[in-house]
C-alpha positions, 0 to 999 in steps of 0.5 A: 367252684373253684379259685380260679373261676371266683377271682379272675386275674387282676389287673396290671396296676393292682399286680404291681401295687402288691408287688411293689408292697412285697418286693418292699417288705422282702428287699427290706428284710433280705437288706435288714439282714446284712444290718444285722450283722454289721451291728451285731455280728463281726467281720467274720459272719458278715464275710462268711454270709456273703461267699456263701451267696457268692458261691451258691448265687450261681449256682442255683440261678443255672438249676433254676433256669428263670422258670418262672418267667416261662411259666408266665409267658407259656399263654398256651400252656404247651408244659403243664406244671407238673411239669415244671414241678419235674423238672425242678424235682431233679436240678435241684439236688444237682445244685445241692450236689455241686455246692458240695462238690466245689467246696470239697474243693475249696476247702474253705474250712468247716464253719465256713462251710457249714454256713454255705451249705446252709445257704444252700439249704435254703436256695431249695427252700427258694426254689419251691417257692419261685415254682410256686411264683411262676402258677401265682405269674401264669394266672396274673395273681401277684396278690398271693405271689405278694403275699408269699413273699412278704410273709417269707421275708418276714418269719425268715428275717424273724427266724434269723435274727432271734437265733442270732441272738440267742446262739450268736451262730450264723449256722444257727440264724440261718435254720431259724430263717429257713423255719420260717420259710419252710412254714411259709411254703407248707401252709401258704403258697402250695395250697393255693398255687395248687388251687390255681391250676385245679380250676384250670380248663386244660389237659395239665388239670391237677388235683392236690396233693401234687404229683409230679408227671414222669416222662423222659421225652415231655422232660428233654424238651422242657430243659431243651427249651428252659437251657439257654435260660439257666444259663443267662440265670447263670451269667446275670449272677456271675455279672453281679459276682464278678467283682466281688469275687474280683475284690475278694482276691485282691484286696481280702475278706473284710472290704469285701465285706464293705463292697458287698454291703454298700452294692447290696443295693444292686440285688434289692433292686433285681429283686424288686425288678425280677419279681416286678416282671413278671406283673406284666409278662404274662400280658405282654405274651398276651399282646405278642401272641395274638399279634398285638405289636402297639400294646406289646411296645407300648407296654414295654416303654411305660414301663422303661421310662418309669424306672430309668426316672426312679434310676436317676433320682436314686443316684442323685441322692445317693451323691448329695445323702449317701455318705449320712445314709450308710454311716448312720446303717453301716457306720463310718467306715462303711461311707463309699458316697461314691461306691452307692451312687455308682451301685445304684447306675447299676441297677438301673441299668439292671432294671432296664436291661432286665424289662427288655430280656422281660419282652424278649421273653414273652415271645418264647425266644430264649437265646437271644436273653444268653448273649446278652447276659454273656456280654455282660458278664464277660464286660465285667470280668474285663474291667473289674480285672483292669479297674479294681487293682487301681481304684479300689471298691469304685473299680469295683462299683464301675466295673457292675456297671459296666457290664449291666450296660454292656447287656443293656445295649445289646438287650436293647438291640435285639428286642429293635429286632424282634419286634422290626420283624415282628407282623403289626396288629391283626387285632383292633378291638379289646378282647386281649383273650383272643386266640391268635390266627390261624396262620400264627404259628403255635410253639404246641405245634413244635413241642406237642402237648400229650393227651389226656390219656398220656398225662393220667398214665406218665 
C-alpha cells in the first residue's frame, strides 16, 4: 500500500502548526547566520554575504517561477511532477549562467565573486527543495515539508558555523551549509515526495528514480503559464532588495550591513508567510474550483486578520524594546529601533499581500500578481531614491514599507474583482473533494493532459 493511501492529507490546523514550527526553526537558523557573521566575523564578511544574497535572489526567483505555488494550486493535476522537474532543470542552470555573466561585468574581485557563486550553488539546492515542497503542499502534507525545512535549517547552520569557526572563511562556511542541505535533499525530501507522487491515481504516476518528461510543447505551455509568476517573484525580490541597492550606492557597505541586519526581519517573515501560504493554498484552490466562494473568502479573511494583529504587536514591541533587543543581538552600533519598527510594519504588509496573492493564485490567474508586484517594486525604487539621501536608513525602511503598501492596495483590488466576478456557491454539502459542475471550465480544457502513451514515451 502506498504512503499516500495510508496517510491522508492533514487538516489546515495540522499543516499550520507544522508550518509555524518549521519556519520558526528555519527562520531562526537563517537569522543566526547573520548574528554569527556580526559577532564572530567581520564587516567585510557581512557585506559579502548580503551582497551575494542581493545579487542571486532576484535571478533565482525568476528562474524558480514560484513553481511550488503553481504545484500547490494545481488541483486538477494539469501538469505532472516530471514536467515541473523538467522545467526547473532548464531554468536553474540558466540562472547560474546569468549570475556568472553578471559577475563578469560587475568585476567585484575574486573573493567576493567566489562567495556570490557559492551562494548561487545553495540556491540551486534550494530550487530542488522547493520542487519537492510543491509536492508536499499539493498533497496537503506540510508535516513532511516542515521536517525538511527543520533539517535544512539545523544541518545548514551547523555546517556553516562549524567551518566558519575552523577556517575563518565565508566561502568554506557556505560549503558547509550546502553540504547539510544536500544531505537533507537526498536522504529525506526526494524519497518522501516520490512516494507521494507514485501513490496518485492519475496518469502522471511515477516511480523511483525520479525522471523528467521532455516534451517541448508541454514544457513551453507550462513555461508560458508560469512566466508571470517568475516575473512576479523577480519583482517581489527587487522590492525587498532595492532599498539595499540604494543604501549601498549612497551610504556604503558598512551602512548596508547595518540596514540588512536590522531589516532582516522582513525576509524572515517572508519565509514564514510564503510557507504558511502553502498550508492554505491547496484548500483555497479546492474551494474556488468547486464554487465555494463563501468558504474561500472566509478562510482568507481569517488568515489576514490573524497576521495583521501579529504585525501590530510586533511594531509596538519594536518601539518599546527595539534598541535593547538590537544591542543585545548585534551590538550598540546596530541599535536602530525606528528602522526595526518600520521594517516590522512593512513585513506585516508583505504578509497581507502574500495571502491576497495566494487567493488570486488559487483561481489560477497569475497575471494580476505580476501587476501588483511591479507596482510595489516601482514604488520602492522611487521612494528609496527620494528618501534615503535625506533620511538615511530610516528612509530606506520607509521605502520598503511604501513598496509593500502599494502592492497590498493593488492586490486587494484584484482579489475583490476576482471574487465579485465569480459565481456564488453552488454546493451546500460538506464534501470538499466534489468535482466542479459541468458548466465550470477546467484549465485542462485549455491545456489538455497527454494520454498515457504520451507520458510513457516522452
